[in-house]
C-alpha positions in Angstrom: 12.8 -17.1 9.3 13.9 -13.9 10.8 15.7 -15.6 13.7 17.4 -18.0 11.3 18.5 -15.1 9.1 19.9 -13.3 12.2 21.8 -16.5 13.1 23.3 -16.8 9.6 24.2 -13.1 9.7 26.0 -13.6 13.0 27.9 -16.5 11.5 29.0 -14.4 8.6 30.1 -11.6 10.9 32.2 -14.1 12.7 33.9 -15.1 9.5 32.3 -18.5 9.4 31.5 -20.2 6.1 27.8 -20.7 5.4 26.0 -23.3 3.2 24.4 -22.5 -0.1 21.0 -23.0 1.4 21.8 -20.4 4.1 22.7 -17.9 1.3 19.4 -18.6 -0.3 17.6 -18.0 3.0 19.4 -14.7 3.4 18.4 -13.7 -0.1 14.8 -14.7 0.4 14.7 -12.7 3.7 16.1 -9.6 1.9 13.5 -10.0 -0.9 10.8 -10.3 1.7 11.9 -7.1 3.4 12.0 -5.3 0.1 8.5 -6.5 -0.9 7.2 -5.3 2.5 8.7 -1.9 1.9 7.2 -1.8 -1.6 3.8 -2.9 -0.2 3.9 -0.2 2.4 4.8 2.4 -0.3 2.0 1.3 -2.6 -0.5 1.3 0.3 0.6 4.8 1.2 0.2 6.0 -2.4 -3.2 4.4 -2.8 -4.3 6.0 0.5 -3.1 9.4 -0.7 -4.8 8.8 -4.1 -8.1 8.1 -2.3 -7.6 11.4 -0.5 -7.3 13.1 -3.8 -10.5 11.6 -5.0 -12.5 12.8 -2.1 -12.8 16.3 -3.4 -14.1 15.4 -6.8 -16.5 12.9 -5.2 -17.9 15.7 -3.0 -18.2 18.0 -6.0 -20.1 15.3 -8.0 -22.4 14.7 -5.0 -23.0 18.4 -4.7 -23.9 18.7 -8.4 -26.1 15.7 -8.1 -28.0 17.3 -5.2 -28.4 20.5 -7.2 -29.7 18.6 -10.3 -32.2 16.7 -8.1 -33.4 20.0 -6.5 -33.8 21.6 -9.9 -35.8 18.6 -11.2 -38.0 18.7 -8.1 -38.7 22.4 -8.6 -39.4 21.9 -12.3 -41.7 19.0 -11.6 -43.4 20.9 -8.8 -44.2 23.8 -11.1 -45.7 21.6 -13.9 
C-alpha cells in the first residue's frame, strides 16, 4: 500500500487528477501511519509504567521476606 500511496502522491505533486478511490487510499495510509504512531506512544507509556511499578514490587517482595523471616523466628521459638 505504501508504494501505491507514494505513486498517488507523485501524481498529485505533478498536478494530475486522482480518482476517489485513490483519495481513500491516501486517507487510509495516513490513518495507518497515525495509528502506528499512537501504538508506539502507548507502548512507550506502558513500558515506562512498568518501570514505575518495579520499585513497589521490590518493596512488597522485601516486606514479604521480612514477614516470612519473622514468622519463622516466632515458630522456631514456640
